[in-house]
C-alpha positions in Angstrom: 12.1 -41.1 4.1 10.2 -42.2 0.9 11.5 -42.6 -2.5 12.6 -39.1 -4.1 9.7 -37.8 -6.3 9.8 -37.6 -10.3 8.9 -33.8 -11.4 6.0 -33.6 -13.5 6.5 -32.1 -16.9 6.3 -28.3 -17.4 6.9 -27.9 -13.2 7.1 -24.6 -11.3 9.4 -24.5 -8.3 8.7 -22.5 -5.4 11.5 -23.3 -2.9 12.0 -21.9 0.6 15.6 -20.7 1.6 16.3 -21.5 4.9 16.4 -24.9 6.0 15.2 -26.0 2.6 18.1 -25.2 0.1 20.2 -24.4 2.9 21.2 -25.7 6.4 19.7 -23.8 9.4 22.8 -21.4 11.0 22.9 -19.9 14.7 21.9 -17.0 13.5 20.5 -15.9 9.6 23.7 -13.8 9.0 26.0 -16.9 9.4 24.1 -19.2 6.9 26.3 -20.7 4.1 25.6 -20.9 0.9 27.3 -23.8 -1.4 29.5 -22.2 -4.1 27.8 -24.2 -6.8 24.1 -23.4 -5.7 23.5 -20.1 -7.1 24.5 -20.7 -10.7 22.4 -24.0 -10.3 19.0 -22.3 -9.5 20.0 -19.8 -12.1 20.5 -22.7 -15.1 17.6 -24.3 -13.7 15.3 -21.6 -13.9 16.3 -21.0 -17.1 15.6 -24.4 -18.3 12.2 -23.9 -16.6 11.7 -20.7 -18.9 11.8 -18.8 -15.6 9.4 -20.6 -13.4 11.3 -21.1 -10.5 11.0 -18.7 -7.7 12.7 -18.5 -4.0 9.8 -17.8 -1.3 11.3 -17.1 1.9 10.5 -14.9 4.9 13.9 -13.2 4.2 13.3 -9.9 2.6 14.7 -9.7 -0.5 17.7 -7.9 0.2 19.0 -10.5 2.0 18.2 -12.8 -0.4 19.9 -10.9 -3.2 23.1 -11.2 -0.9 22.9 -14.8 -0.5 21.3 -15.9 -4.0 23.1 -12.7 -6.8 21.6 -14.5 -9.6 18.5 -13.3 -11.8 15.7 -15.7 -10.7 12.1 -14.5 -9.5 12.1 -14.2 -5.9 9.4 -13.2 -3.1 10.7 -12.0 0.4 9.6 -11.1 3.9 6.4 -14.1 3.6 5.0 -12.5 0.6 5.0 -9.0 1.4 8.0 -8.4 -1.2 7.5 -9.7 -4.5 9.8 -9.6 -7.5 8.1 -11.9 -10.6 10.8 -10.5 -13.2 14.3 -11.2 -12.1 15.5 -7.6 -13.4 12.2 -5.9 -12.7 10.6 -4.1 -9.5 9.7 -5.2 -6.4 5.8 -5.6 -5.6 4.8 -4.4 -2.3 1.2 -4.6 -1.0 -0.2 -2.3 1.4 0.5 -3.8 4.9 0.8 -2.6 8.4 3.5 -2.2 10.4 3.8 -3.0 14.1 3.7 0.0 16.6 7.2 0.5 18.2 6.0 0.0 21.3 5.6 -3.6 20.5 9.3 -4.1 19.5 10.5 -2.1 22.9 8.5 -4.5 24.6 10.5 -7.5 23.2 13.8 -5.9 23.8 13.1 -5.9 27.4 12.3 -9.8 27.1 16.2 -9.8 26.0 17.5 -8.8 29.3 16.1 -11.9 30.8 17.7 -13.9 27.9 20.7 -12.6 26.7 21.4 -15.5 24.0 17.9 -14.3 22.4 18.0 -12.1 19.5 15.2 -10.0 17.4 15.6 -9.8 13.5 13.6 -7.1 12.4 11.5 -7.4 9.0 10.1 -5.1 7.0 6.6 -5.1 8.4 7.5 -7.4 11.6 10.4 -8.8 13.8 11.2 -12.1 15.0 12.1 -13.5 18.0 15.0 -16.2 17.9 15.8 -18.2 20.5 17.8 -20.9 19.2 20.9 -20.1 21.4 18.0 -19.6 24.8 15.8 -22.2 24.6 14.6 -20.9 27.6 12.7 -18.2 26.1 10.7 -20.0 23.9 7.8 -19.8 26.5 8.1 -16.5 27.7 8.9 -15.1 24.1 5.5 -17.1 23.1 3.2 -15.2 26.0 4.5 -11.9 25.3 4.1 -12.2 21.6 0.7 -13.5 21.9 -0.2 -10.5 24.1 1.0 -8.4 21.5 -0.8 -9.5 18.6 -3.9 -9.7 20.8 -4.0 -6.0 20.9 -4.4 -5.8 16.8 -5.7 -9.6 15.8 -7.2 -8.2 12.6 -4.1 -7.0 11.4 -1.4 -9.0 12.9 -0.5 -12.8 13.3 1.9 -14.7 15.3 4.0 -17.4 13.5 5.6 -20.2 15.1 9.1 -21.0 13.2 12.0 -23.4 13.8 13.3 -21.8 17.2 11.4 -18.7 16.6 8.4 -16.6 17.1 7.5 -14.3 14.2 5.3 -11.4 14.5 3.8 -10.8 11.1 1.1 -8.6 9.3 -2.4 -10.4 7.8 -2.9 -10.4 4.6 0.7 -11.9 3.0 2.0 -14.8 3.3 4.0 -17.6 1.3 0.8 -18.9 -0.1 -0.6 -15.5 -1.1 3.3 -15.0 -2.9 2.6 -18.4 -5.0 -1.1 -17.6 -5.8 0.2 -14.6 -7.2 3.0 -15.9 -9.2 0.9 -18.5 -10.9 -1.3 -16.1 -12.1 1.1 -14.8 -14.3 3.7 -15.9 -16.8 6.3 -17.9 -16.7 4.8 -19.6 -13.9 0.9 -19.7 -15.5 -0.4 -23.0 -16.5 2.3 -24.8 -15.4 2.2 -27.6 -12.2 3.4 -25.9 -8.8 5.9 -27.7 -6.7 6.6 -26.3 -3.1 9.3 -27.4 -1.1 9.8 -26.0 2.3 10.8 -26.9 5.8 8.6 -25.1 8.3 5.2 -24.1 9.7 5.6 -20.8 8.1 5.8 -22.8 4.5 2.5 -24.6 4.8 0.7 -21.6 3.4 2.6 -22.4 -0.1 2.5 -25.9 0.4 -1.6 -25.8 0.5 -2.1 -23.1 -2.5 0.2 -25.5 -4.7 -1.9 -29.1 -3.9 -4.8 -26.5 -4.6 -3.7 -25.7 -8.0 -3.0 -29.7 -8.8 0.7 -29.8 -7.7 3.0 -30.7 -4.7 3.3 -29.5 -1.0 6.0 -31.2 0.1 8.0 -30.9 3.4 11.8 -31.4 3.2 12.2 -33.5 6.5 9.4 -36.0 5.0 10.6 -36.0 1.2 14.3 -35.5 1.3 15.5 -35.6 4.6 18.1 -32.9 4.5 18.8 -29.8 2.3 22.0 -31.7 1.1 19.7 -34.3 -0.4 17.2 -31.6 -1.4 20.1 -29.9 -3.5 21.1 -33.3 -5.2 17.4 -34.0 -6.3 17.3 -30.2 -8.1 20.9 -31.0 -9.4 19.5 -34.2 -11.1 16.2 -32.3 -12.5 18.9 -29.8 -14.0 20.5 -32.4 -15.7 17.5 -34.0 -16.8 16.0 -30.6 -18.2 19.1 -29.9 -20.1 19.0 -33.6 -21.7 15.3 -32.9 -22.9 16.1 -29.7 -24.3 19.2 -30.9 -26.3 16.8 -34.0 -27.8 
């Protein structure tokens, strides 16, 4: 791990949730959010004039549950966008997978009962963290499903999971959309994530002259990253008071 980076002036922060702000849990509903994290993010967003967004594969409803604070959020890999914390949700027109796909994935669980499926607004995720022997069978099945509509859907590898997701929305499109509007426009983007699904967001941030940082390579753990954010909040507060 290298020395921790210094945030550029006029930065805009785009932060993944699972595995980045919080540790990965055995199940999505079991994630533990440190008590101080939501309010710290809200204070930091305020110091950045609102230019902080959570960009996650989770639906917005789940992000609101775990982070019930007034910050911008993008959920479901960019399929749900709320640029203004108190505003409405923007949802691009995206396809949903056929019900038969979900049913075929359910059949797989009979062979791997410790695996489970998480439903999304326009797709679903096969989690095999508790059944690593399901990885290859799950990949083959979901690849075969996506192959039935390759122009509409893609298969995303994630940490101990496979996700069927619609094409046309990803974390890169979410970052690009936010960067095109206030308060993000004109700032230097910093995207921090831990997974393959974050790479599109990293790429857009780099292309805009900012930073795309993989948590494991730069910070090591979510705890270290949260410490970096806390120190950034302190520096921002001192700068505002100077």
